[in-house]
FITOR-643452 format. One record per atom (N, C-alpha, C): residue number from 0; z, y, x; residue in one letter. Coordinates in steps of 0.2 Angstrom, whole numbers, m for minus. Layout:
   resi      c3      c2      c1   resn
    NUM       Z       Y       X      A
...
// end
This chain:
   resi      c3      c2      c1   resn
      0    m271    m177     240      M
      0    m266    m180     238      M
      0    m259    m176     236      M
      1    m257    m173     241      K
      1    m250    m168     240      K
      1    m253    m166     234      K
      2    m257    m162     233      R
      2    m259    m157     228      R
      2    m260    m161     221      R
      3    m261    m169     221      I
      3    m260    m173     216      I
      3    m253    m173     212      I
      4    m249    m175     219      Y
      4    m241    m176     217      Y
      4    m240    m168     215      Y
      5    m240    m165     217      T
      5    m237    m158     216      T
      5    m239    m157     208      T
      6    m244    m158     207      A
      6    m246    m158     197      A
      6    m243    m161     194      A
      7    m242    m169     197      L
      7    m238    m173     192      L
      7    m231    m172     191      L
      8    m228    m169     197      F
      8    m221    m166     197      F
      8    m220    m160     193      F
      9    m225    m156     192      L
      9    m225    m150     189      L
      9    m225    m152     182      L
     10    m230    m157     179      A
     10    m231    m160     173      A
     10    m225    m161     171      A
     11    m221    m167     174      L
     11    m216    m171     173      L
     11    m210    m166     170      L
     12    m209    m160     175      V
     12    m204    m155     173      V
     12    m205    m152     167      V
     13    m210    m151     167      A
     13    m214    m148     159      A
     13    m211    m151     153      A
     14    m212    m158     155      M
     14    m211    m162     150      M
     14    m205    m163     148      M
     15    m202    m164     153      I
     15    m192    m163     153      I
     15    m189    m157     148      I
     16    m193    m151     150      G
     16    m192    m145     148      G
     16    m192    m145     141      G
     17    m198    m147     140      A
     17    m202    m147     132      A
     17    m196    m151     128      A
     18    m193    m158     130      S
     18    m190    m163     126      S
     18    m183    m159     128      S
     19    m180    m156     133      A
     19    m173    m153     132      A
     19    m174    m146     125      A
     20    m178    m144     126      Q
     20    m180    m138     121      Q
     20    m180    m141     114      Q
     21    m183    m146     114      G
     21    m184    m149     107      G
     21    m178    m154     105      G
     22    m174    m155     109      S
     22    m167    m159     107      S
     22    m163    m154     102      S
     23    m160    m159      97      P
     23    m155    m155      92      P
     23    m151    m152      94      P
     24    m149    m144      92      K
     24    m144    m140      94      K
     24    m139    m138      89      K
     25    m132    m140      89      A
     25    m127    m139      83      A
     25    m128    m130      83      A
     26    m129    m130      76      K
     26    m126    m122      73      K
     26    m117    m123      72      K
     27    m115    m117      75      V
     27    m108    m116      73      V
     27    m107    m113      66      V
     28    m104    m116      61      Q
     28    m103    m113      55      Q
     28     m96    m111      54      Q
     29     m94    m105      52      A
     29     m85    m101      52      A
     29     m86    m101      45      A
     30     m76    m101      42      A
     30     m76     m99      35      A
     30     m70     m96      36      A
     31     m69     m92      33      G
     31     m62     m88      32      G
     31     m59     m90      26      G
     32     m53     m91      26      I
     32     m49     m94      20      I
     32     m42     m87      21      I
     33     m41     m84      16      A
     33     m37     m78      18      A
     33     m32     m78      10      A
     34     m25     m74      11      F
     34     m20     m74       7      F
     34     m20     m66       5      F
     35     m18     m63       0      Y
     35     m17     m56       0      Y
     35     m13     m57      m5      Y
     36      m4     m53      m6      N
     36       0     m52     m11      N
     36      m2     m46     m12      N
     37      m5     m45     m19      L
     37      m6     m37     m21      L
     37      m2     m33     m23      L
     38       3     m35     m24      E
     38       9     m31     m25      E
     38       9     m27     m32      E
     39      11     m31     m38      N
     39      10     m29     m43      N
     39       3     m26     m47      N
     40      m2     m29     m47      L
     40      m7     m28     m48      L
     40      m8     m28     m58      L
     41      m5     m24     m60      F
     41      m3     m24     m68      F
     41      m8     m17     m69      F
     42     m12     m19     m74      D
     42     m15     m13     m80      D
     42     m10     m10     m82      D
     43     m12      m5     m88      T
     43      m9      m1     m90      T
     43      m8      m1     m96      T
     44      m8      m8     m98      I
     44      m9      m9    m106      I
     44      m1     m14    m107      I
     45       4     m12    m113      P
     45      10     m15    m113      P
     45       8     m22    m117      P
     46       9     m29    m114      N
     46       8     m36    m117      N
     46      12     m40    m115      N
     47      18     m37    m111      N
     47      23     m44    m111      N
     47      28     m43    m116      N
     48      28     m49    m119      P
     48      31     m50    m125      P
     48      41     m48    m124      P
     49      43     m50    m117      L
     49      49     m46    m116      L
     49      49     m39    m114      L
     50      43     m37    m114      G
     50      43     m29    m110      G
     50      45     m27    m104      G
     51      42     m33    m100      R
     51      46     m32     m92      R
     51      39     m30     m88      R
     52      35     m28     m92      D
     52      29     m23     m89      D
     52      28     m15     m90      D
     53      33     m13     m95      L
     53      34      m6     m97      L
     53      34       0     m91      L
     54      36      m4     m85      E
     54      37       2     m79      E
     54      29       3     m77      E
     55      25      m2     m79      Y
     55      17       0     m77      Y
     55      14      m1     m84      Y
     56      16       5     m86      T
     56      13       8     m92      T
     56      13      16     m93      T
     57       8      21     m96      P
     57      10      28     m95      P
     57      15      31     m97      P
     58      19      27    m102      G
     58      25      30    m103      G
     58      29      28     m98      G
     59      30      22     m94      G
     59      36      20     m90      G
     59      37      24     m85      G
     60      42      19     m82      K
     60      45      25     m75      K
     60      40      27     m70      K
     61      35      21     m69      N
     61      31      23     m65      N
     61      24      28     m68      N
     62      24      30     m73      Q
     62      19      33     m76      Q
     62      13      31     m74      Q
     63      10      22     m75      W
     63       6      20     m72      W
     63      m1      22     m76      W
     64      m4      27     m75      D
     64     m10      28     m79      D
     64     m16      25     m77      D
     65     m21      26     m79      S
     65     m29      24     m76      S
     65     m30      26     m69      S
     66     m29      33     m69      R
     66     m29      36     m62      R
     66     m26      31     m56      R
     67     m21      29     m58      K
     67     m17      25     m54      K
     67     m19      19     m52      K
     68     m21      15     m59      Y
     68     m23       9     m58      Y
     68     m30       8     m56      Y
     69     m34      13     m56      Y
     69     m42      13     m52      Y
     69     m41      14     m44      Y
     70     m36      19     m42      N
     70     m33      21     m35      N
     70     m31      12     m33      N
     71     m26      10     m36      K
     71     m24       5     m34      K
     71     m29      m2     m33      K
     72     m36      m2     m38      L
     72     m41      m6     m36      L
     72     m45      m5     m29      L
     73     m45       2     m29      R
     73     m51       5     m26      R
     73     m48       2     m18      R
     74     m40       4     m18      N
     74     m38       3     m10      N
     74     m37      m4     m10      N
     75     m36      m9     m14      L
     75     m35     m15     m13      L
     75     m43     m19     m11      L
     76     m47     m17     m14      S
     76     m54     m20     m14      S
     76     m56     m18      m6      S
     77     m55     m12      m4      E
     77     m57      m9       4      E
     77     m53     m13       7      E
     78     m46     m16       6      A
     78     m41     m19      10      A
     78     m45     m25      12      A
     79     m49     m29       5      I
     79     m51     m35       6      I
     79     m60     m34      10      I
     80     m62     m29      10      A
     80     m68     m27      11      A
     80     m66     m29      20      A
     81     m61     m26      21      A
     81     m59     m28      29      A
     81     m58     m34      33      A
     82     m58     m39      27      L
     82     m58     m45      30      L
     82     m63     m49      32      L
     83     m67     m46      36      T
     83     m73     m49      40      T
     83     m71     m48      46      T
     84     m75     m53      48      S
     84     m77     m53      57      S
     84     m82     m53      60      S
     85     m87     m54      65      R
     85     m93     m55      68      R
     85     m94     m63      64      R
     86     m89     m67      65      M
     86     m90     m76      62      M
     86     m90     m75      56      M
     87     m86     m71      53      T
     87     m88     m71      43      T
     87     m89     m65      41      T
     88     m94     m61      43      P
     88     m98     m55      40      P
     88     m98     m55      33      P
     89     m99     m59      28      Q
     89     m97     m58      21      Q
     89     m90     m60      20      Q
     90     m85     m58      23      G
     90     m78     m60      22      G
     90     m76     m67      20      G
     91     m70     m69      17      P
     91     m67     m75      18      P
     91     m73     m80      11      P
     92     m71     m84      13      A
     92     m75     m89       7      A
     92     m71     m90       2      A
     93     m65     m91       4      I
     93     m58     m90      m1      I
     93     m52     m88       1      I
     94     m50     m83      m6      L
     94     m46     m77      m5      L
     94     m40     m80     m11      L
     95     m33     m81      m9      G
     95     m29     m84     m14      G
     95     m25     m76     m14      G
     96     m22     m76     m20      V
     96     m19     m69     m22      V
     96     m13     m71     m27      V
     97      m8     m65     m25      S
     97      m2     m65     m30      S
     97       0     m59     m32      S
     98       5     m59     m37      E
     98       8     m53     m41      E
     98       1     m49     m44      E
     99      m1     m54     m48      I
     99      m7     m52     m53      I
     99      m4     m52     m61      I
    100      m6     m47     m64      E
    100      m4     m47     m70      E
    100      m7     m53     m75      E
    101     m14     m52     m74      N
    101     m19     m56     m79      N
    101     m25     m57     m76      N
    102     m30     m61     m80      R
    102     m36     m61     m77      R
    102     m40     m55     m78      R
    103     m40     m51     m80      S
    103     m42     m44     m81      S
    103     m43     m41     m77      S
    104     m36     m41     m73      V
    104     m36     m36     m67      V
    104     m40     m39     m61      V
    105     m41     m46     m61      L
    105     m46     m49     m57      L
    105     m52     m46     m58      L
    106     m54     m47     m63      E
    106     m60     m44     m65      E
    106     m62     m38     m64      E
    107     m57     m33     m64      D
    107     m59     m27     m63      D
    107     m59     m26     m55      D
    108     m54     m29     m51      L
    108     m54     m29     m44      L
    108     m61     m33     m41      L
    109     m64     m37     m45      V
    109     m69     m41     m39      V
    109     m75     m35     m42      V
    110     m76     m30     m47      R
    110     m83     m25     m48      R
    110     m80     m21     m44      R
    111     m77     m18     m41      Q
    111     m75     m13     m37      Q
    111     m81     m12     m31      Q
    112     m85      m7     m28      P
    112     m89      m7     m25      P
    112     m90     m10     m18      P
    113     m83      m9     m16      A
    113     m83     m11      m9      A
    113     m84     m18      m7      A
    114     m82     m22     m12      I
    114     m84     m30     m12      I
    114     m88     m32     m18      I
    115     m91     m29     m22      A
    115     m95     m31     m30      A
    115    m100     m35     m25      A
    116    m103     m34     m20      A
    116    m110     m38     m18      A
    116    m109     m45     m16      A
    117    m102     m45     m16      W
    117     m99     m52     m13      W
    117     m98     m58     m18      W
    118     m99     m54     m25      K
    118    m100     m58     m33      K
    118     m94     m64     m33      K
    119     m88     m62     m31      L
    119     m83     m66     m30      L
    119     m81     m68     m38      L
    120     m79     m76     m39      Q
    120     m77     m79     m45      Q
    120     m72     m80     m45      Q
    121     m68     m82     m50      I
    121     m61     m81     m51      I
    121     m58     m87     m54      I
    122     m52     m89     m51      C
    122     m48     m95     m55      C
    122     m42     m91     m57      C
    123     m39     m92     m63      H
    123     m34     m90     m66      H
    123     m30     m93     m70      H
    124     m24     m93     m70      H
    124     m19     m96     m75      H
    124     m14     m92     m77      H
    125     m11     m91     m83      D
    125      m6     m87     m85      D
    125       1     m92     m83      D
    126       4     m90     m79      S
    126      11     m92     m78      S
    126      16     m90     m82      S
    127      23     m95     m83      P
    127      27     m93     m88      P
    127      32     m88     m82      P
    128      30     m84     m79      D
    128      34     m79     m74      D
    128      37     m75     m80      D
    129      45     m73     m76      R
    129      49     m69     m80      R
    129      45     m62     m82      R
    130      43     m61     m76      R
    130      39     m54     m74      R
    130      32     m54     m78      R
    131      31     m59     m78      G
    131      23     m59     m81      G
    131      18     m59     m76      G
    132      19     m60     m69      V
    132      15     m60     m64      V
    132      11     m68     m62      V
    133       7     m68     m59      D
    133       3     m74     m58      D
    133       1     m75     m51      D
    134      m2     m80     m50      V
    134      m6     m82     m44      V
    134     m13     m83     m46      V
    135     m18     m82     m40      G
    135     m24     m82     m44      G
    135     m28     m85     m35      G
    136     m35     m87     m37      L
    136     m40     m87     m32      L
    136     m46     m85     m33      L
    137     m50     m81     m27      L
    137     m55     m78     m27      L
    137     m59     m83     m24      L
    138     m67     m84     m24      Y
    138     m70     m88     m19      Y
    138     m76     m85     m21      Y
    139     m80     m85     m15      N
    139     m89     m83     m13      N
    139     m92     m90     m17      N
    140     m96     m91     m23      P
    140     m99     m95     m23      P
    140    m105     m99     m18      P
    141    m106     m95     m13      R
    141    m109     m95      m9      R
    141    m109    m101      m4      R
    142    m102    m100      m3      Y
    142     m99    m104       2      Y
    142     m94    m111      m1      Y
    143     m91    m108      m8      F
    143     m87    m113     m11      F
    143     m88    m114     m17      F
    144     m89    m122     m21      K
    144     m90    m124     m26      K
    144     m84    m128     m29      K
    145     m82    m124     m34      V
    145     m75    m128     m38      V
    145     m76    m134     m41      V
    146     m72    m138     m40      E
    146     m74    m146     m44      E
    146     m69    m146     m49      E
    147     m62    m144     m49      N
    147     m58    m143     m54      N
    147     m50    m140     m51      N
    148     m47    m138     m57      V
    148     m41    m133     m54      V
    148     m36    m137     m59      V
    149     m29    m138     m57      T
    149     m24    m139     m59      T
    149     m18    m135     m58      T
    150     m14    m134     m62      N
    150      m7    m129     m62      N
    150      m2    m134     m64      N
    151       3    m132     m58      H
    151      10    m136     m56      H
    151      16    m133     m59      H
    152      21    m134     m64      R
    152      25    m130     m67      R
    152      31    m132     m63      R
    153      34    m125     m59      L
    153      42    m130     m55      L
    153      48    m127     m60      L
    154      49    m136     m63      T
    154      54    m136     m68      T
    154      62    m138     m65      T
    155      59    m138     m57      A
    155      68    m141     m55      A
    155      71    m132     m53      A
    156      69    m128     m57      V
    156      73    m122     m55      V
    156      76    m119     m64      V
    157      82    m115     m64      P
    157      84    m113     m72      P
    157      80    m108     m73      P
    158      75    m106     m70      F
    158      71     m99     m74      F
    158      64    m100     m73      F
    159      60     m97     m77      A
    159      53     m96     m78      A
    159      51     m94     m72      A
    160      46     m98     m68      T
    160      44     m93     m61      T
    160      36     m95     m62      T
    161      31     m94     m55      R
    161      26     m94     m56      R
    161      24    m101     m54      R
    162      18    m104     m58      D
    162      15    m111     m56      D
    162      12    m109     m50      D
    163      11    m116     m49      Q
    163       8    m118     m41      Q
    163       0    m119     m44      Q
    164      m6    m115     m41      M
    164     m13    m118     m43      M
    164     m16    m121     m37      M
    165     m19    m127     m41      C
    165     m22    m132     m35      C
    165     m30    m131     m37      C
    166     m34    m129     m32      V
    166     m41    m129     m34      V
    166     m43    m133     m29      V
    167     m47    m139     m31      V
    167     m52    m143     m27      V
    167     m59    m141     m27      V
    168     m62    m141     m22      G
    168     m69    m138     m22      G
    168     m71    m141     m15      G
    169     m79    m139     m15      S
    169     m82    m140      m9      S
    169     m85    m134      m5      S
    170     m82    m135       2      L
    170     m82    m129       6      L
    170     m88    m130       9      L
    171     m96    m129       8      L
    171    m102    m130      12      L
    171    m103    m138      12      L
    172    m100    m142       7      G
    172    m102    m148       6      G
    172     m94    m152       9      G
    173     m90    m149      11      Q
    173     m85    m155      14      Q
    173     m79    m152       8      Q
    174     m76    m157       6      R
    174     m70    m156       1      R
    174     m64    m154       3      R
    175     m62    m149       1      I
    175     m55    m146       2      I
    175     m51    m146      m5      I
    176     m45    m144      m3      A
    176     m39    m142      m9      A
    176     m34    m137      m8      A
    177     m35    m132     m11      V
    177     m31    m125      m9      V
    177     m25    m125     m14      V
    178     m20    m125     m12      I
    178     m15    m123     m16      I
    178     m12    m116     m17      I
    179     m12    m113     m22      V
    179      m9    m106     m21      V
    179      m3    m105     m23      V
    180       2    m101     m19      N
    180       9    m101     m22      N
    180      12     m94     m22      N
    181      17     m93     m26      H
    181      22     m88     m24      H
    181      29     m90     m26      H
    182      32     m94     m21      W
    182      38     m96     m20      W
    182      46     m92     m25      W
    183      48     m94     m28      P
    183      55     m89     m30      P
    183      59     m84     m24      P
    184      59     m79     m28      S
    184      62     m74     m24      S
    184      68     m75     m19      S
    185      70     m71     m16      R
    185      79     m70     m13      R
    185      82     m67     m16      R
    186      81     m66     m22      L
    186      87     m62     m28      L
    186      94     m66     m26      L
    187      99     m64     m25      G
    187     105     m65     m24      G
    187     107     m66     m17      G
    188     102     m66     m13      G
    188     102     m68      m5      G
    188      99     m73      m4      G
    189      96     m74       3      Q
    189      93     m79       5      Q
    189      96     m84       4      Q
    190     103     m88       6      E
    190     106     m94       7      E
    190     106     m97       0      E
    191     110     m92      m6      K
    191     110     m93     m11      K
    191     103     m96     m15      K
    192      98     m91     m14      S
    192      92     m91     m18      S
    192      87     m98     m13      S
    193      88    m100      m8      S
    193      85    m106      m4      S
    193      83    m112      m8      S
    194      87    m115     m12      P
    194      86    m121     m14      P
    194      80    m121     m20      P
    195      80    m115     m23      S
    195      73    m114     m28      S
    195      67    m115     m23      S
    196      69    m111     m17      R
    196      61    m112     m13      R
    196      59    m119     m11      R
    197      65    m121      m9      E
    197      65    m129      m7      E
    197      63    m134     m12      E
    198      64    m133     m17      A
    198      61    m135     m25      A
    198      53    m134     m23      A
    199      52    m128     m24      A
    199      43    m127     m23      A
    199      41    m130     m18      A
    200      44    m130     m12      A
    200      41    m135      m5      A
    200      40    m142      m8      A
    201      45    m144     m12      A
    201      44    m151     m14      A
    201      39    m152     m17      A
    202      38    m148     m22      L
    202      33    m148     m28      L
    202      25    m148     m24      L
    203      25    m142     m20      N
    203      20    m143     m15      N
    203      19    m149     m11      N
    204      23    m153      m8      R
    204      22    m161      m5      R
    204      20    m165      m9      R
    205      21    m164     m17      E
    205      21    m169     m20      E
    205      12    m168     m23      E
    206      10    m161     m24      I
    206       3    m159     m25      I
    206      m1    m164     m19      I
    207       0    m162     m14      A
    207      m2    m164      m9      A
    207      m4    m171      m7      A
    208       2    m174      m8      D
    208       3    m183      m8      D
    208      m1    m185     m12      D
    209      m3    m184     m21      S
    209      m6    m184     m26      S
    209     m11    m184     m22      S
    210     m15    m178     m20      L
    210     m22    m178     m19      L
    210     m24    m183     m14      L
    211     m21    m185      m8      W
    211     m22    m190      m2      W
    211     m22    m197      m7      W
    212     m20    m198     m11      R
    212     m19    m204     m15      R
    212     m25    m206     m18      R
    213     m29    m200     m20      V
    213     m36    m201     m23      V
    213     m41    m200     m19      V
    214     m39    m195     m13      D
    214     m45    m196      m8      D
    214     m41    m194      m1      D
    215     m40    m199       2      P
    215     m36    m199       8      P
    215     m38    m195      14      P
    216     m47    m192      14      E
    216     m49    m188      19      E
    216     m49    m181      18      E
    217     m47    m180      12      I
    217     m48    m172       8      I
    217     m43    m168      13      I
    218     m44    m161      14      A
    218     m41    m157      19      A
    218     m36    m152      13      A
    219     m32    m152      15      V
    219     m27    m148      10      V
    219     m23    m143      14      V
    220     m25    m137      12      I
    220     m23    m129      13      I
    220     m18    m128       9      I
    221     m12    m127      10      T
    221      m6    m122       4      T
    221      m5    m116       9      T
    222      m6    m111       3      M
    222      m6    m104       6      M
    222      m1     m99       0      M
    223       1     m93       1      G
    223       5     m89      m2      G
    223      10     m85       2      G
    224      13     m82      m5      D
    224      19     m79      m1      D
    224      26     m83      m4      D
    225      28     m86       1      M
    225      34     m91       2      M
    225      40     m90       0      M
    226      40     m80       1      N
    226      47     m78       3      N
    226      51     m82       5      N
    227      49     m85      11      D
    227      53     m88      15      D
    227      49     m87      23      D
    228      51     m88      29      D
    228      47     m88      34      D
    228      45     m96      37      D
    229      40     m97      42      P
    229      41    m102      44      P
    229      44    m107      46      P
    230      52    m104      47      M
    230      55    m109      52      M
    230      63    m111      46      M
    231      61    m107      40      D
    231      66    m108      35      D
    231      66    m115      33      D
    232      71    m118      30      K
    232      71    m125      28      K
    232      65    m127      22      K
    233      63    m123      19      S
    233      58    m124      13      S
    233      51    m127      16      S
    234      50    m122      21      C
    234      44    m125      26      C
    234      45    m130      32      C
    235      51    m129      34      A
    235      50    m132      41      A
    235      53    m139      40      A
    236      58    m139      34      K
    236      61    m146      33      K
    236      58    m149      27      K
    237      57    m146      21      V
    237      55    m148      16      V
    237      50    m150      16      V
    238      43    m146      17      L
    238      37    m146      18      L
    238      35    m150      25      L
    239      38    m148      30      E
    239      38    m152      36      E
    239      32    m148      40      E
    240      30    m142      39      A
    240      25    m138      42      A
    240      26    m138      49      A
    241      24    m140      54      R
    241      27    m140      61      R
    241      25    m133      65      R
    242      27    m131      70      R
    242      25    m125      73      R
    242      19    m127      78      R
    243      19    m133      80      D
    243      13    m133      87      D
    243       9    m139      82      D
    244       3    m140      83      P
    244       0    m144      81      P
    244       0    m151      82      P
    245       2    m151      90      E
    245       3    m159      93      E
    245       7    m162      88      E
    246       5    m168      88      G
    246      10    m174      85      G
    246       8    m174      77      G
    247       4    m168      74      V
    247       5    m167      66      V
    247      m1    m173      64      V
    248       1    m178      60      G
    248      m4    m183      57      G
    248      m8    m180      52      G
    249     m14    m184      51      P
    249     m18    m182      45      P
    249     m15    m179      40      P
    250     m10    m181      36      H
    250      m7    m179      30      H
    250       1    m176      31      H
    251       1    m174      37      G
    251       6    m169      39      G
    251       4    m161      39      G
    252       8    m156      42      F
    252       7    m149      40      F
    252       7    m146      48      F
    253       4    m142      48      F
    253       5    m137      53      F
    253       4    m129      51      F
    254       9    m125      52      N
    254       8    m118      51      N
    254       7    m115      59      N
    255       2    m111      56      P
    255       0    m107      63      P
    255       3    m100      63      P
    256       6     m99      57      F
    256       8     m92      58      F
    256      18     m92      61      F
    257      19     m98      62      W
    257      26     m99      66      W
    257      24     m95      74      W
    258      22     m96      78      K
    258      21     m93      83      K
    258      20     m86      83      K
    259      16     m83      77      M
    259      15     m76      77      M
    259      22     m73      75      M
    260      26     m76      71      L
    260      32     m72      70      L
    260      37     m73      76      L
    261      35     m78      80      D
    261      39     m79      85      D
    261      38     m74      91      D
    262      31     m70      90      S
    262      28     m65      94      S
    262      30     m58      92      S
    263      33     m58      86      G
    263      36     m51      83      G
    263      29     m49      79      G
    264      25     m54      76      I
    264      19     m51      71      I
    264      22     m52      64      I
    265      21     m49      59      G
    265      24     m51      52      G
    265      18     m48      46      G
    266      21     m49      42      T
    266      16     m46      36      T
    266      21     m42      31      T
    267      27     m41      31      L
    267      31     m35      28      L
    267      37     m36      32      L
    268      41     m30      30      A
    268      46     m27      34      A
    268      51     m25      29      A
    269      59     m27      31      Y
    269      65     m25      27      Y
    269      69     m24      32      Y
    270      73     m17      31      K
    270      78     m17      35      K
    270      76     m16      43      K
    271      72     m14      45      S
    271      70     m13      52      S
    271      67     m19      55      S
    272      65     m26      50      S
    272      66     m32      54      S
    272      58     m36      49      S
    273      54     m38      54      W
    273      48     m42      51      W
    273      48     m48      49      W
    274      46     m49      42      N
    274      45     m56      41      N
    274      39     m58      40      N
    275      38     m65      40      L
    275      30     m67      39      L
    275      31     m72      33      L
    276      33     m69      28      F
    276      31     m74      20      F
    276      25     m76      19      F
    277      19     m72      21      D
    277      12     m74      19      D
    277      10     m79      24      D
    278      10     m85      20      Q
    278       8     m91      25      Q
    278       2     m95      24      Q
    279      m2     m97      28      I
    279      m7    m103      27      I
    279      m5    m108      31      I
    280      m5    m113      27      I
    280      m2    m119      30      I
    280      m7    m126      29      I
    281     m10    m129      35      I
    281     m16    m133      35      I
    281     m14    m140      36      I
    282     m16    m145      34      S
    282     m15    m151      35      S
    282     m18    m153      42      S
    283     m15    m160      44      G
    283     m17    m160      51      G
    283     m25    m164      51      G
    284     m26    m165      45      N
    284     m34    m167      47      N
    284     m38    m161      47      N
    285     m36    m155      47      L
    285     m39    m149      48      L
    285     m37    m147      58      L
    286     m34    m152      60      V
    286     m33    m151      68      V
    286     m36    m154      73      V
    287     m35    m161      69      D
    287     m38    m167      74      D
    287     m42    m170      70      D
    288     m48    m169      71      T
    288     m54    m171      69      T
    288     m61    m169      70      T
    289     m65    m174      71      P
    289     m73    m173      74      P
    289     m74    m166      73      P
    290     m79    m162      78      D
    290     m81    m156      78      D
    290     m86    m156      72      D
    291     m87    m160      67      T
    291     m94    m158      63      T
    291     m91    m158      58      T
    292     m84    m159      56      R
    292     m80    m157      50      R
    292     m75    m151      51      R
    293     m73    m147      46      W
    293     m70    m142      47      W
    293     m63    m142      52      W
    294     m62    m136      55      H
    294     m55    m139      60      H
    294     m53    m130      61      H
    295     m48    m130      61      F
    295     m44    m123      63      F
    295     m46    m121      71      F
    296     m48    m115      71      L
    296     m50    m109      76      L
    296     m44    m105      78      L
    297     m41    m101      72      K
    297     m37     m97      74      K
    297     m34     m93      68      K
    298     m28     m89      68      A
    298     m26     m87      61      A
    298     m25     m80      63      A
    299     m24     m76      58      V
    299     m24     m68      58      V
    299     m20     m66      54      V
    300     m17     m60      56      V
    300     m14     m56      52      V
    300     m17     m50      52      V
    301     m18     m48      45      H
    301     m24     m42      46      H
    301     m18     m35      44      H
    302     m17     m32      51      N
    302     m11     m27      52      N
    302     m15     m21      52      N
    303     m21     m19      49      H
    303     m25     m13      51      H
    303     m23      m8      51      H
    304     m23      m2      54      E
    304     m20       4      54      E
    304     m20       7      50      E
    305     m25       6      45      F
    305     m26      11      38      F
    305     m23       7      32      F
    306     m20       0      33      L
    306     m15      m1      28      L
    306      m8      m2      30      L
    307      m7       4      36      K
    307       0       6      39      K
    307       3      13      36      K
    308       9      12      34      D
    308      12      19      32      D
    308      12      23      39      D
    309      13      30      36      T
    309      13      35      44      T
    309      19      38      44      T
    310      24      38      39      E
    310      28      43      37      E
    310      35      40      38      E
    311      40      43      41      G
    311      47      42      42      G
    311      49      35      45      G
    312      54      32      43      N
    312      56      26      43      N
    312      52      20      43      N
    313      46      21      37      R
    313      43      18      34      R
    313      36      17      40      R
    314      36      21      46      Q
    314      30      21      50      Q
    314      28      13      52      Q
    315      23      12      51      G
    315      19       5      55      G
    315      21      m1      50      G
    316      26       0      43      Y
    316      25      m5      40      Y
    316      20      m5      34      Y
    317      18     m10      30      P
    317      12      m9      24      P
    317      13      m3      20      P
    318       9      m1      19      K
    318      10       5      15      K
    318       8       3       6      K
    319      14       4       3      R
    319      15       1      m3      R
    319      12       6      m8      R
    320      12       4     m14      T
    320       9       9     m21      T
    320      15      13     m21      T
    321      23      11     m21      F
    321      29      16     m24      F
    321      33      14     m18      F
    322      38      18     m16      A
    322      43      18     m11      A
    322      48      23     m14      A
    323      55      20     m15      A
    323      59      24     m16      A
    323      59      30     m22      A
    324      55      27     m28      G
    324      53      30     m34      G
    324      47      35     m32      G
    325      45      35     m27      S
    325      39      41     m25      S
    325      31      38     m25      S
    326      25      39     m27      Y
    326      21      36     m29      Y
    326      16      39     m21      Y
    327      14      33     m18      L
    327      11      34     m11      L
    327       4      33     m11      L
    328       2      30     m18      N
    328      m6      27     m17      N
    328      m8      22     m12      N
    329      m3      19     m11      G
    329      m5      13      m6      G
    329      m9       6      m7      G
    330      m7       2      m3      Y
    330     m11      m4      m4      Y
    330      m7     m10      m8      Y
    331      m2     m11      m4      S
    331       3     m18      m4      S
    331       7     m18      m1      S
    332      14     m20      m2      D
    332      19     m21       4      D
    332      19     m26       7      D
    333      13     m29       9      H
    333      12     m37      13      H
    333       4     m34      16      H
    334       4     m37      23      F
    334      m3     m38      25      F
    334      m6     m44      23      F
    335     m12     m43      22      P
    335     m17     m50      21      P
    335     m16     m55      27      P
    336     m17     m60      27      T
    336     m17     m66      31      T
    336     m23     m71      31      T
    337     m26     m72      36      E
    337     m31     m77      36      E
    337     m31     m83      41      E
    338     m35     m88      40      I
    338     m36     m93      44      I
    338     m44     m93      46      I
    339     m48     m95      52      I
    339     m53     m96      52      I
    339     m54    m104      54      I
    340     m58    m107      51      L
    340     m62    m113      50      L
    340     m69    m114      53      L
    341     m70    m119      58      V
    341     m75    m118      60      V
    341     m78    m128      60      V
    342     m85    m126      62      R
    342     m87    m134      63      R
    342     m94    m134      66      R
    343     m96    m139      69      K
    343    m104    m139      72      K
    343    m109    m143      67      K
    344    m115    m140      64      V
    344    m119    m144      61      V
    344    m125    m145      65      V
    345    m127    m152      65      Y
    345    m133    m153      69      Y
    345    m139    m153      63      Y
    346    m146    m153      67      P
    346    m151    m153      60      P
    346    m150    m158      56      P
    347    m148    m165      59      E
    347    m150    m170      54      E
    347    m143    m170      50      E
    348    m139    m166      49      N
    348    m133    m166      44      N
    348    m133    m160      41      N
    349    m138    m157      40      R
    349    m140    m151      36      R
    349    m141    m152      29      R
// end
């Protein structure tokens, strides 16, 4: 009898084990959302009607020829190729960019050998900016499907600047919207120029609110070179992007790069001081949300050693293309930034 009970017990344990092994197991998906200011990615052809691209031509002060242009493309592609991790081995699903002259420079960029295998697609729009630079968005079509693209003009400033590009799409089946920005510069000083960036932040808020009126569940990510730090008025007061995620409502904003700057990490340096202009700000429904929906995991400043200058008083700063009139054959005067989103996918949800 004891043998019979033992056999029955072992059979029951085996059944329970088989049931546990056959139970649905969640798969963790990850997606990188990145931004990179490409620092004056101009081709060599003069096509600005006001002649404001002449410095980036063979006869201009930078003597910008094909060799320098293709060096720049190669360098930038290598920097983008480094935006990988164990969780995102194929690089970011979405990469916002700024300081690009036109669509053709992005077409040349995505064909570079370092990233060509990703087959990145392009969203671009010609802005009225005085210098002729635009924002754009690159995306991996295996992960992100574009639904529509709208471009929003900043009319509340007395000069022509970059439009804000809003790309709505599906990130592996979940709708998100990405707003790509390059807010007005600090020309004339931070305080004097601040109202222009505050106007840009207000436009950002209007875009987000219009998205939520149509789809209250959509996640909104606003990214770009804000020309302000996270604690400045444009970001902290007008956009109301908070330092901490606690208490941020679904249609509020959380800025994960604020604490990074507090700890001394920046994306560009000026006069021995770090700034963090290159921000990726997320809506509250990417923070407090079920684990089966995309939610924020971490933020990263990609300050890799190979992107840094090693000379003199620029040591440790982003290695730019030109400095003090000298050609450095660098990358950009900004480091790239990225956030990682994750979610759990169960077999029945695939």
